[in-house]
C-alpha positions as a LaTeX table, in Angstrom:
\begin{tabular}{lrrr}
\hline
Residue & $x$ (\AA) & $y$ (\AA) & $z$ (\AA) \\
\hline
Unk1 & $-340.73$ & 45.93 & $-67.89$ \\
Unk2 & $-341.32$ & 42.74 & $-69.87$ \\
Unk3 & $-339.09$ & 39.79 & $-69.31$ \\
Unk4 & $-336.79$ & 38.76 & $-72.13$ \\
Unk5 & $-337.01$ & 35.26 & $-73.49$ \\
Unk6 & $-333.93$ & 34.55 & $-75.59$ \\
Unk7 & $-335.14$ & 31.47 & $-77.47$ \\
Unk8 & $-334.39$ & 32.33 & $-81.10$ \\
Unk9 & $-331.32$ & 34.46 & $-80.31$ \\
Unk10 & $-329.77$ & 31.83 & $-78.05$ \\
Unk11 & $-330.43$ & 29.09 & $-80.60$ \\
Unk12 & $-328.88$ & 31.15 & $-83.39$ \\
Unk13 & $-325.82$ & 31.94 & $-81.26$ \\
Unk14 & $-325.28$ & 28.30 & $-80.36$ \\
Unk15 & $-325.88$ & 27.19 & $-83.93$ \\
Unk16 & $-323.24$ & 29.65 & $-85.12$ \\
Unk17 & $-320.70$ & 28.33 & $-82.61$ \\
Unk18 & $-321.42$ & 24.71 & $-83.50$ \\
Unk19 & $-321.11$ & 25.55 & $-87.19$ \\
Unk20 & $-317.68$ & 27.11 & $-86.54$ \\
Unk21 & $-316.69$ & 23.93 & $-84.67$ \\
Unk22 & $-317.73$ & 21.55 & $-87.44$ \\
Unk23 & $-314.86$ & 19.24 & $-88.22$ \\
Unk24 & $-313.48$ & 19.32 & $-84.68$ \\
Unk25 & $-312.84$ & 15.99 & $-82.95$ \\
Unk26 & $-315.53$ & 14.15 & $-80.95$ \\
Unk27 & $-317.54$ & 16.31 & $-78.52$ \\
Unk28 & $-315.82$ & 19.53 & $-79.61$ \\
Unk29 & $-318.05$ & 19.50 & $-82.68$ \\
Unk30 & $-321.21$ & 18.18 & $-80.99$ \\
Unk31 & $-321.63$ & 19.68 & $-77.50$ \\
Unk32 & $-322.03$ & 23.40 & $-77.13$ \\
Unk33 & $-319.75$ & 24.06 & $-74.16$ \\
Unk34 & $-316.85$ & 22.02 & $-75.53$ \\
Unk35 & $-317.39$ & 23.56 & $-78.95$ \\
Unk36 & $-317.42$ & 27.08 & $-77.51$ \\
Unk37 & $-314.11$ & 26.52 & $-75.71$ \\
Unk38 & $-312.52$ & 24.99 & $-78.81$ \\
Unk39 & $-313.76$ & 27.77 & $-81.09$ \\
Unk40 & $-312.52$ & 30.51 & $-78.73$ \\
Unk41 & $-309.13$ & 28.81 & $-78.55$ \\
Unk42 & $-309.01$ & 28.44 & $-82.31$ \\
Unk43 & $-309.93$ & 32.09 & $-82.88$ \\
Unk44 & $-307.18$ & 33.12 & $-80.48$ \\
Unk45 & $-304.62$ & 31.10 & $-82.45$ \\
Unk46 & $-305.94$ & 32.54 & $-85.70$ \\
Unk47 & $-305.49$ & 36.09 & $-84.39$ \\
Unk48 & $-301.92$ & 35.42 & $-83.29$ \\
Unk49 & $-301.23$ & 33.60 & $-86.56$ \\
Unk50 & $-302.25$ & 36.64 & $-88.60$ \\
Unk51 & $-299.64$ & 38.68 & $-86.72$ \\
Unk52 & $-296.96$ & 35.99 & $-87.09$ \\
Unk53 & $-297.63$ & 35.76 & $-90.82$ \\
Unk54 & $-296.47$ & 39.35 & $-91.29$ \\
Unk55 & $-293.34$ & 38.65 & $-89.24$ \\
Unk56 & $-292.56$ & 35.50 & $-91.24$ \\
Unk57 & $-292.95$ & 37.22 & $-94.60$ \\
Unk58 & $-290.71$ & 40.10 & $-93.56$ \\
Unk59 & $-288.03$ & 37.62 & $-92.48$ \\
Unk60 & $-288.36$ & 35.77 & $-95.81$ \\
Unk61 & $-287.97$ & 39.01 & $-97.78$ \\
Unk62 & $-284.87$ & 39.94 & $-95.80$ \\
Unk63 & $-283.31$ & 36.52 & $-96.46$ \\
Unk64 & $-283.95$ & 36.87 & $-100.20$ \\
Unk65 & $-282.55$ & 40.40 & $-100.34$ \\
Unk66 & $-279.51$ & 39.35 & $-98.32$ \\
Unk67 & $-278.82$ & 36.43 & $-100.67$ \\
Unk68 & $-278.95$ & 38.74 & $-103.69$ \\
Unk69 & $-276.77$ & 41.30 & $-101.92$ \\
Unk70 & $-274.12$ & 38.70 & $-101.10$ \\
Unk71 & $-274.07$ & 37.70 & $-104.77$ \\
Unk72 & $-273.45$ & 41.37 & $-105.60$ \\
Unk73 & $-270.59$ & 41.71 & $-103.03$ \\
Unk74 & $-272.36$ & 43.94 & $-100.50$ \\
Unk75 & $-273.83$ & 43.17 & $-97.09$ \\
Unk76 & $-277.53$ & 43.56 & $-96.46$ \\
Unk77 & $-277.06$ & 46.28 & $-93.85$ \\
Unk78 & $-274.78$ & 48.36 & $-96.11$ \\
Unk79 & $-277.24$ & 47.91 & $-98.98$ \\
Unk80 & $-280.21$ & 49.15 & $-96.94$ \\
Unk81 & $-278.14$ & 52.02 & $-95.53$ \\
Unk82 & $-277.04$ & 52.95 & $-99.05$ \\
Unk83 & $-280.62$ & 52.93 & $-100.33$ \\
Unk84 & $-281.70$ & 55.26 & $-97.54$ \\
Unk85 & $-278.73$ & 57.54 & $-98.21$ \\
Unk86 & $-279.55$ & 57.57 & $-101.93$ \\
Unk87 & $-283.15$ & 58.49 & $-101.17$ \\
Unk88 & $-284.56$ & 55.30 & $-102.67$ \\
Unk89 & $-287.55$ & 54.42 & $-100.53$ \\
Unk90 & $-288.43$ & 50.83 & $-101.46$ \\
Unk91 & $-289.99$ & 48.42 & $-99.01$ \\
Unk92 & $-288.56$ & 44.97 & $-98.42$ \\
Unk93 & $-291.39$ & 43.23 & $-100.28$ \\
Unk94 & $-290.60$ & 45.17 & $-103.46$ \\
Unk95 & $-286.85$ & 44.73 & $-103.01$ \\
Unk96 & $-287.24$ & 40.96 & $-102.59$ \\
Unk97 & $-289.35$ & 40.79 & $-105.74$ \\
Unk98 & $-286.76$ & 42.75 & $-107.71$ \\
Unk99 & $-283.96$ & 40.61 & $-106.28$ \\
Unk100 & $-285.66$ & 37.40 & $-107.39$ \\
Unk101 & $-287.09$ & 38.40 & $-110.75$ \\
Unk102 & $-284.97$ & 41.27 & $-112.14$ \\
Unk103 & $-281.25$ & 40.73 & $-111.62$ \\
Unk104 & $-280.22$ & 43.69 & $-113.79$ \\
Unk105 & $-282.54$ & 46.03 & $-111.92$ \\
Unk106 & $-281.20$ & 44.81 & $-108.60$ \\
Unk107 & $-277.62$ & 45.39 & $-109.80$ \\
Unk108 & $-278.60$ & 49.01 & $-110.53$ \\
Unk109 & $-280.00$ & 49.38 & $-107.02$ \\
Unk110 & $-276.78$ & 47.92 & $-105.59$ \\
Unk111 & $-274.70$ & 50.35 & $-107.66$ \\
Unk112 & $-276.81$ & 53.28 & $-106.42$ \\
Unk113 & $-276.48$ & 52.10 & $-102.83$ \\
Unk114 & $-272.69$ & 51.65 & $-103.11$ \\
Unk115 & $-272.32$ & 55.12 & $-104.65$ \\
Unk116 & $-274.39$ & 56.69 & $-101.88$ \\
Unk117 & $-272.36$ & 54.93 & $-99.17$ \\
Unk118 & $-269.05$ & 56.08 & $-100.71$ \\
Unk119 & $-270.33$ & 59.65 & $-101.06$ \\
Unk120 & $-271.48$ & 59.89 & $-97.44$ \\
\hline
\end{tabular}
């Protein structure tokens, strides 16, 4: 079995890592081992950040919906319960958009939710 000499592949791998580390401070952008550690750490934070971004947006949408609900004299929880009871299946992103940009449409949703809560 022939022995494997990794010259081009190793160089390409290290070049890729150093390219990802460009802009890092001091040796983290120059020396391979320091760059590799910094890049791995950065990728880990990026992965976690992509998950947190979804969490943060959902929280923002809920705050916006709640503010519009309070202006319409209904609590957020009763509003969401009323929508489910009325069979209106809208996600929080769409509800937040309606709450911010279409006040009349949101008032109709609130009226439907209140009617469904009273009926049940």
